[in-house]
N, C-alpha and C positions, 0 to 999 in steps of 0.2 A: 548632415542638418536636420532641423528640426522645419516641419510645419510652420509656419505662420501664414497669421492674415495674408488677403492680396492687397493690401494698402499700406503702409505706415502708420497713418494715421487710424486705421482697423488697430491694429499690434500695439503703439503705443494704451488705446485706450481698454482693450485687454490686457494688459499688463497695469494700469492704473488702476481697475476693477482686483487687482488680488494684491497690491502691494507692491510690485516689482516696477524695476527701471529701467528693464532691457532682459532677452530673453537669455544671457549669459546669467543674471542676478535668479532668476526662474530654476535655474536648473544649477545652481552654484555648486549642490550638493553633492551630484556625482561625479568621480575622480576625473581629473583631467586626462587620463590616459585610454578611457574609456568612452572619451567623444568625439564624433567623427569631427576630423580635419576637414573635410570638403563639402561640396555640394552632393546630394542623393543623385547616382547613377541611375535617373529614370528619364524612360522616351518618354512620350507622347502617346494618344491613346490608342488602342491596338480594336482593329476589328472581331466579332466572336469568330471568326476561321483563327487567327493570328495566336488568339489570349489560348483559343484550346492544343496548337502545335508546341505554344509558350511550355505550358500548365504540363502535357505530355511529355516535351522533352525535361522538365525539369524531375515529371515523376519516372520516369527510366532510369535516370538515375539511384536511385532503390533499389536494393537487393530484399527481395520477400523472405520472410523465413521459411513460406514453403521449396525454394530453388535454394537452404542451406541446412546444412545441418549446425543447429542452434545450439550448442550448452552454455548460455547466458541466461541466468534469472535473475538470483540477487533484487527480488521483488516483484518483478513480473514476468510471467511462466507464458511460458506457450504452450497451453490444455489443447483438445479437444471440444470443438462445438459445435454441438448438433448442427447439422443447415440448415434449419426451416428458423431457425431465430434470427437471424437476419431480415428476412422477408417477412416476419410477422414485428418485427419491431421497425418498421416502415411504417405498417396502419398509421392512418390519423389520429383517429381518438388515444394512439400511444404517444406519439411523435411530436403534438402539438397540446399534450391535455398541461392546464393549469393547474397547479398547488389546489387540492381537493379539498378547500375549505366550505364547497356548499355540499353536504352528505349527500344532499336527494338526486344531483345530478353525478355524481363522481363514484357511482358504488361498485364500478370493474376498476377503477382507480385505487380504490380503498380497499377491494381486496385482494387487489394484485399487493400489494405493501404487506397486508396482513399476512399473504400468503408466505411471504419473503421473511415478514420477520419470525416466524413459529419457524419456517426451517435452520434460522438463525443460531434460534432458542437448540433446537436438537441437533446441531453441528459442535455449538461451544459448550451444549452444559449449563446454559446459563436460564432464566426463569424469563426475562423480557428483553426485545431487543429494540431497536429505533428502527424509524423508515428510511437510513443509512444516513452516513457522512459523506462527504468530500471524496477522500481515499483514505489508505490504512494510518500514513503518515500524520495527517490531522487527527483523524481517529484516536489514536493516540494519544497526543496532546491533550483531546478535550477532554479523556481519561485521568490524565495526571492532574490535569486544574479540579475534575469533577471529585478524585478522590480527597485531595488538598480541602474541598467545601465540605464535603462529606463529613472528614475527622477533625477538620478543624484546625488544621495544621499548615506548616508552613513549606514542609520540606519532605524531599522522596525521593530514594535511592534510584539508580537506574544502569543497568546491565551495558557495559563497552559491548556487548555481543549482541546487543539490539543494532539494527539496519540503525549504518551512521546517519541518513536523511532523517530516518526517523527522529532521531538523538535530536540532530539538527531544529527540524519542527519543534518538537517537545520544548528547547528550550526557547524558542522565537518563543509561542504561548506562554510558555512560566516568567520569564522573567521581567516582562513587560508588569506582570503581577504580583512582582518581589515574592517569588515560591522559588525557592532551589533545589537542582539535583544534585546529588552526589554518586559523580563515576562509580562504580564499579569494577574492576578489572577481570577480564577471562582467565581462568586456569586450566590449560589444555582443551581449548575448544568449548567450554559451559565458563556459565557463572563462578565466580569464587565467595562456594558457600558459608567458607569462615572470612570473607572481610565482609559478606552482607550480614552474619552477625556481628560484626565487629559496628557496623556502623549503622544499624538499624537502633533506635531505642524509642521511648517517647515523644519526642517529636516526628518520628517519621509519621508520613502519610502512607504511601504504598512502598513498594518493592517491585521495579517495574521491569518484564526479561519478555524474551521472544519465544518460543517455542511452535515449531524447531527454532535456534536462535540463525543470527544473519552464517552462521557459515555454517549451516544445515544439519550440526549437534542436537542432540534433543537435553535441553533440560531435565531437571530434579523439581518438578514444580510440587511438589506434596515438598519437599523440604525445605523449598522456600515459602510455602503457603506457611508452616507451622513456624518456620524466622519473625514474618510478618504477623501472622493472628496473636504470636506470644508478646507480643506491643501494641495491639491492637492497631493495627497498620493494617491499610487491602494490597491483596495480590491482586496487581494490573498484566493480564497477559497478550501481547500482540502474537496475532499469525499472520504473516505475511501467506502465506499461502494455503486456505483451509483443503483444497486437496487432502491434506496431509491428514486431517481430523476424518476420513474415510476408515483410518486405519490404527491411529494412534487415540491414546485415551483422552473424552474430552478435559479440557480445562477446568470446566466446570466439576466434575467428578473428583479432580485433583484439589482442588482448595483454592481455585482464583475468585473471584468477587469481582473483576471485570475482565471481559474478554473483549478487544476488538482486532481488526485487521481488515486486510484488504481483499473482496470479492470478485478481482479483475478472471480469476483463474475461470469464473465458473460464466461461461459465454459472452463473454468479453476479450476481445483481443489483443494482440502486444500493438500499441497503435503512437510507434513515437511519445511515450509518458503520458496516454490518458486519450479522455478520461477514463478515469479508473474510481472506485467507489468502495468507499469505507462500511465496516458494518460495527456495529456498536452493542453488546451484551451484558447486562447485569443482573445480579442479583433482585430480586423482586422488590427489596426493602430499600435499593436506593432509586428505585424508578424515576421518584418526584425532582428527582437532582441529575434526571442525566438531559442529554441536551438534544436537541434536531427535533423532530416530531415522533409521534405516536400512533397508529392508528387501532383500536379495537373495536370489540364485535358484542353488538348490543341487541337490542329489539327495535324496531319501532313502534308507529301507533295502532297498528293489524297485528302487534305478535309476529311478524316476521323478521327473520337473521336480518342481522342491518350493523354497517362499520361507520366507523366518527374516528376525528381523531378526536384524540383523548390527553385530560390530565392536562396539558398545555395550553393555554390559550394563543390567540395571534397576537394580542397587545405583548406578552412576554417578550415577543422579537422585535418589537418597537422600543421596548422603555428597556434598552439596550443596560442600563447601571444597575439593574432587577434581575437581570433574566440569568436563569442555570448557564447561560451559555449564548454567543451571537450568530449564531449559523441560524441562517431562516430559509436554506432551503436542504434541498437535496439530490440523490443522486438518480431517481427514482425510473426512468427509461434505463440504466443500465443494471438499478437494483431487477427490475424486471426481464433482465438478460440472463441474472442468474435466476431467476424465480422459472423460468424456461428452462433453464439448463439440469437443472438439479430433479426437477421434475420431467424431464426426457433422459436423464444416466437413470436418476434412480439411488437407493443403497445399495440395491448389490450391484451396478453400475458405478458408483464412487468407490467403493471400496477395491473393485478392480482394477478401477484408477489409479489410485492408492499404489495397490499391490506391484503394480508395471511399471512407475514411479520406485521403487522401493528397490523391486528385481533388478531391473536394467542399469540404476545408477552403482547399485554394487557390482554389478559385473562392470561396467565401465571404471570403474573404482579400481578392482581388480586388474584391469588391463593397463589401466594408466599406472600403476607403484609398481607394474612390475617391467617400464621398461626403463634401461640403464639413466640412474642421475635423478629419479623421479622417484619422489616419497609422501607417502602418508602425512601434513602437516599436522594433525591428533591421531596420533593410531590408535585403534581400540575405541575409538568414542562411539555410539552410537548413531547412524546418523539418518535421514530420510533420504532424500531426492540432492540433494547437494553436500558436496564435501569440498574438503582445502588440500590443494597437491603442491607440494616444494618442486620448482622444476630447475634443470642445471640451468637457465637461460634467463633472461629479462623478458618477463611475460607478455608485455609490452611488444617486444620484437617476434615471439611466436604469434602472439594476436597478426599483426603484421602479414607474417608470409602466410599464416593461413587462411586469412580473408582471401588470399589473390585464389585459394584451390574452393572458396566458398564453405568455409568449416571458421562458425566461431567457435574460437575453444573453451571460455568462460569471460570471469572479471581478473584482471589486478587487482590484488588487494593493497599492494602499495601505495594507493591512492587514498585509502583510509586508514591503514595499518601499514604505519613508513616499516616498525618492525616487523612485520611477517617477512619483506623483503621479496624475495622471488614469488610468493603463492599467488595460485591461480583459485580463483570458486569455481566450480564443473557443477552444471545443472543436468537433470539426467529427465526430462517428465515420459510419459507413458509413447508421446508421438515422434520420440526420438528410436531409431530400428538396429537391430544388431549391424549389420552395414556400415551405419553412418559410427559406428563408436567404434569397429574396427577400426574405420578411413580414421576416424581421430588419431586412436591411436598409435597406425601406419604408419600418417605424416608428423606426427610428434616425436616419435622414435627415428624420422630418419632428418629431423632439425638437426644443425652441427651448430 
């Protein structure tokens, strides 16, 4: 049952003010099978001691990733986080900072964002980055809209090997703007280039792919860029885990025009789906159509280096019909965590993280595919740290059995790709140990 005002008179007055006659009419668009058909089971108020005990009891039901061997990835990744980050993020000047519209009192925040933008550009091979987006999925949706606006075309091609939830978000953003996304099938675990060639024409605004893709495989960005650019379309690349860019060639070097993705891997824990942080970078010639905030460097009246919000006035986020985007916030605290993590890890450290992911994932792949009945779903395809295997059992039952032993084997793919049947997406980051990988293989091999 939904909350209602204290008196019937209050309730009726509120309903009347919004043009409704009853609570049922107010929520008529919610399907009946989703509505709660009983009163809320909420007791009276609790004392502080009782509340603490209740919340601790609820928290104790959760299983922490440090207590298990997690091979679950698919867009949220368990990576190393330097110990100092959590403590520094709690400093009040970071934690409570408002939007830095007044540069004279916001130089610290603005410099942090500027350094974050610089690092994103170095990783992606792009010329300019914004101050961050809500998450990787919304960043990709904004990129699709921006590509259509830049090219003044209404269609785009998007690979089925892009994260399914990213694709759903893109559809949500674009369908209300009468933009059409044409899906491209994957073949042997990567985007089908021949189908891309057949679909891309002079009405296509962009070709959208993921790198590495949802299955962990490496897409041919150079080939995709050539196809897109031949029709004056843009290549938009989503990177769900930028740790991969510590070892893979940058999308910018391979011809990408817009590179977006999820920055959670750097300094931000896996935490029940968020908060995440989307990054957004592009070629310099597209900077005026980029969504969100951009911090630039300048000099003050004394000739000293200073930082300011640039290119976009605050009013653009208020005049919605004229705005390049309606995002008018960002994830500055999460961006600070990214900044701290990358600064602490450094270039060599990032390369080492990526190498460990690569080597451990390939060790796990070899161990698992050596088990009776377990096969590679896409044999011979290069992958980074995620791969797909076919199991002789139902993956859901495998997960249920191994959960009891504090092992999370991976993501069953039939939820998103029914045609893949008993396929399991397995992720191995630098935090997984040889012992954990061997235990996974042992327990998986022992299932009947």
